[in-house]
C-alpha positions as a Python dict, from the first residue, in 0.01 Angstrom:
ca = {
    (1, 'X'): (0, 0, 0),
    (2, 'X'): (148, 400, -87),
    (3, 'X'): (69, 570, 204),
    (4, 'X'): (122, 973, 177),
    (5, 'X'): (206, 1232, 468),
    (6, 'X'): (148, 1599, 395),
    (7, 'X'): (107, 1910, 545),
    (8, 'X'): (-218, 2133, 500),
    (9, 'X'): (-215, 2366, 204),
    (10, 'X'): (18, 2659, 282),
    (11, 'X'): (213, 2879, 44),
    (12, 'X'): (532, 2656, 66),
    (13, 'X'): (364, 2301, 94),
    (14, 'X'): (98, 2357, -202),
    (15, 'X'): (273, 2094, -446),
    (16, 'X'): (214, 1813, -146),
    (17, 'X'): (-95, 1727, -256),
    (18, 'X'): (5, 1710, -643),
    (19, 'X'): (291, 1512, -530),
    (20, 'X'): (90, 1257, -333),
    (21, 'X'): (-138, 1205, -651),
    (22, 'X'): (112, 1152, -873),
    (23, 'X'): (256, 883, -709),
    (24, 'X'): (-46, 681, -665),
    (25, 'X'): (-104, 753, -258),
    (26, 'X'): (-378, 536, -161),
    (27, 'X'): (-411, 672, 182),
    (28, 'X'): (-289, 1018, 321),
    (29, 'X'): (-227, 1122, 616),
    (30, 'X'): (-292, 1500, 681),
    (31, 'X'): (-146, 1682, 957),
    (32, 'X'): (-409, 2011, 942),
    (33, 'X'): (-240, 2232, 1189),
    (34, 'X'): (139, 2305, 1273),
    (35, 'X'): (56, 2153, 1608),
    (36, 'X'): (-90, 1837, 1477),
    (37, 'X'): (224, 1752, 1228),
    (38, 'X'): (396, 1504, 1524),
    (39, 'X'): (89, 1313, 1655),
    (40, 'X'): (-50, 1264, 1276),
    (41, 'X'): (327, 1164, 1163),
    (42, 'X'): (350, 908, 1423),
    (43, 'X'): (4, 790, 1333),
    (44, 'X'): (91, 769, 970),
    (45, 'X'): (415, 557, 1041),
    (46, 'X'): (224, 300, 1300),
    (47, 'X'): (-11, 264, 1035),
    (48, 'X'): (284, 126, 806),
    (49, 'X'): (330, -242, 737),
    (50, 'X'): (592, -443, 564),
    (51, 'X'): (596, -381, 169),
    (52, 'X'): (413, -31, 209),
    (53, 'X'): (571, 271, 57),
    (54, 'X'): (593, 601, 257),
    (55, 'X'): (548, 888, 57),
    (56, 'X'): (679, 1241, 147),
    (57, 'X'): (733, 1584, -66),
    (58, 'X'): (1042, 1635, 124),
    (59, 'X'): (1253, 1565, 405),
    (60, 'X'): (1133, 1885, 611),
    (61, 'X'): (825, 1766, 607),
    (62, 'X'): (953, 1484, 888),
    (63, 'X'): (1079, 1715, 1141),
    (64, 'X'): (1186, 2067, 1279),
    (65, 'X'): (1559, 1958, 1298),
    (66, 'X'): (1744, 1679, 1141),
    (67, 'X'): (1735, 1452, 1486),
    (68, 'X'): (1353, 1455, 1434),
    (69, 'X'): (1419, 1368, 1093),
    (70, 'X'): (1640, 1122, 1144),
    (71, 'X'): (1413, 968, 1412),
    (72, 'X'): (1148, 955, 1171),
    (73, 'X'): (1332, 773, 887),
    (74, 'X'): (1450, 527, 1143),
    (75, 'X'): (1106, 493, 1257),
    (76, 'X'): (976, 453, 923),
    (77, 'X'): (1270, 157, 828),
    (78, 'X'): (1161, -49, 1112),
    (79, 'X'): (797, -119, 994),
    (80, 'X'): (956, -281, 672),
    (81, 'X'): (829, 27, 481),
    (82, 'X'): (1001, 144, 156),
    (83, 'X'): (1066, 575, 190),
    (84, 'X'): (1018, 797, -115),
    (85, 'X'): (1119, 1146, -55),
    (86, 'X'): (996, 1347, -355),
    (87, 'X'): (1128, 1140, -634),
    (88, 'X'): (1386, 951, -446),
    (89, 'X'): (1389, 615, -283),
    (90, 'X'): (1551, 674, 26),
    (91, 'X'): (1488, 353, 186),
    (92, 'X'): (1754, 125, 377),
    (93, 'X'): (1889, -107, 112),
    (94, 'X'): (1940, 127, -191),
    (95, 'X'): (2228, 347, -241),
    (96, 'X'): (2074, 687, -138),
    (97, 'X'): (1905, 532, 209),
    (98, 'X'): (2218, 360, 280),
    (99, 'X'): (2410, 671, 233),
    (100, 'X'): (2162, 921, 395),
    (101, 'X'): (2080, 765, 713),
    (102, 'X'): (2460, 746, 838),
    (103, 'X'): (2512, 1055, 682),
    (104, 'X'): (2228, 1217, 835),
    (105, 'X'): (2298, 1062, 1195),
    (106, 'X'): (2630, 1202, 1159),
    (107, 'X'): (2523, 1554, 1094),
    (108, 'X'): (2261, 1526, 1375),
    (109, 'X'): (2553, 1442, 1657),
    (110, 'X'): (2789, 1691, 1536),
    (111, 'X'): (2503, 1944, 1562),
    (112, 'X'): (2396, 1830, 1923),
    (113, 'X'): (2760, 1789, 2053),
    (114, 'X'): (2961, 2042, 1807),
    (115, 'X'): (3343, 2072, 1890),
    (116, 'X'): (3426, 2327, 2129),
    (117, 'X'): (3554, 2675, 1914),
    (118, 'X'): (3914, 2656, 2102),
    (119, 'X'): (3950, 2277, 2120),
    (120, 'X'): (4297, 2225, 1952),
    (121, 'X'): (4265, 1956, 1621),
    (122, 'X'): (4467, 1660, 1666),
    (123, 'X'): (4750, 1625, 1470),
    (124, 'X'): (4808, 1391, 1180),
    (125, 'X'): (5073, 1182, 1430),
    (126, 'X'): (4820, 1121, 1683),
    (127, 'X'): (4534, 1055, 1483),
    (128, 'X'): (4792, 769, 1310),
    (129, 'X'): (4887, 608, 1686),
    (130, 'X'): (4543, 653, 1862),
    (131, 'X'): (4295, 371, 1941),
    (132, 'X'): (4090, 479, 1638),
    (133, 'X'): (4327, 390, 1358),
    (134, 'X'): (4269, 344, 1034),
    (135, 'X'): (4215, -17, 887),
    (136, 'X'): (4461, -97, 609),
    (137, 'X'): (4333, -271, 285),
    (138, 'X'): (4012, -227, 95),
    (139, 'X'): (3702, -80, 214),
    (140, 'X'): (3433, -331, 293),
    (141, 'X'): (3160, -244, 38),
    (142, 'X'): (2883, -296, 253),
    (143, 'X'): (2869, -208, 624),
    (144, 'X'): (2781, -497, 880),
    (145, 'X'): (2399, -388, 912),
    (146, 'X'): (2387, -406, 526),
    (147, 'X'): (2591, -717, 502),
    (148, 'X'): (2322, -914, 790),
    (149, 'X'): (2030, -712, 611),
    (150, 'X'): (2141, -885, 263),
    (151, 'X'): (2191, -1255, 409),
    (152, 'X'): (1844, -1185, 612),
    (153, 'X'): (1690, -1113, 253),
    (154, 'X'): (1821, -1427, 82),
    (155, 'X'): (1810, -1670, 380),
    (156, 'X'): (1426, -1568, 550),
    (157, 'X'): (1242, -1395, 249),
    (158, 'X'): (1351, -1647, -42),
    (159, 'X'): (1544, -1344, -262),
    (160, 'X'): (1746, -1442, -523),
    (161, 'X'): (2127, -1303, -486),
    (162, 'X'): (2069, -1150, -810),
    (163, 'X'): (1807, -928, -663),
    (164, 'X'): (1949, -881, -339),
    (165, 'X'): (2291, -786, -548),
    (166, 'X'): (2101, -548, -736),
    (167, 'X'): (1945, -421, -437),
    (168, 'X'): (2279, -330, -276),
    (169, 'X'): (2441, -214, -582),
    (170, 'X'): (2722, -502, -559),
    (171, 'X'): (2804, -838, -744),
    (172, 'X'): (2660, -1145, -672),
    (173, 'X'): (2998, -1304, -569),
    (174, 'X'): (2996, -1049, -283),
    (175, 'X'): (2668, -1163, -161),
    (176, 'X'): (2799, -1515, -198),
    (177, 'X'): (3086, -1411, 0),
    (178, 'X'): (2847, -1350, 290),
    (179, 'X'): (2657, -1612, 244),
    (180, 'X'): (2956, -1824, 327),
    (181, 'X'): (3053, -1628, 614),
    (182, 'X'): (2762, -1774, 812),
}
């Protein structure tokens, strides 16, 4: 089911209705007032089920701060629903979705706890010798969470390795290696 969330028609939100209609929204949750945005959004997310597509015109509809937006995206992804923001599929497991959430979390954390303005920056020498030293070798194509998700898609949901590889933008050989690790 394609489920939309929109704000009541205001100057800047006029295109929400047209966007949801063009995306084929079967059910739309409307926040009639700014005060009703969060409860209506929570109600819409609670309505989502595995396989649904959650439609919003832009990320700003999900919250007033980056932290609120990240929290809303994480709640939607926990339902198993896909997330479409504007014309972009930001579902975890898609290239954009896998990039968006970690970057958003990082930015939200930096905004919440910015470095003190007078804090000295660590030198290159101390960075290399510190406990968080960079790993040598080729970086992993998929994160640990993505690897677990890919494994579950094959083992629990019965998707083919080709389908999972396409979903994550990797080769089938990568998916086979992930499956052999277990």
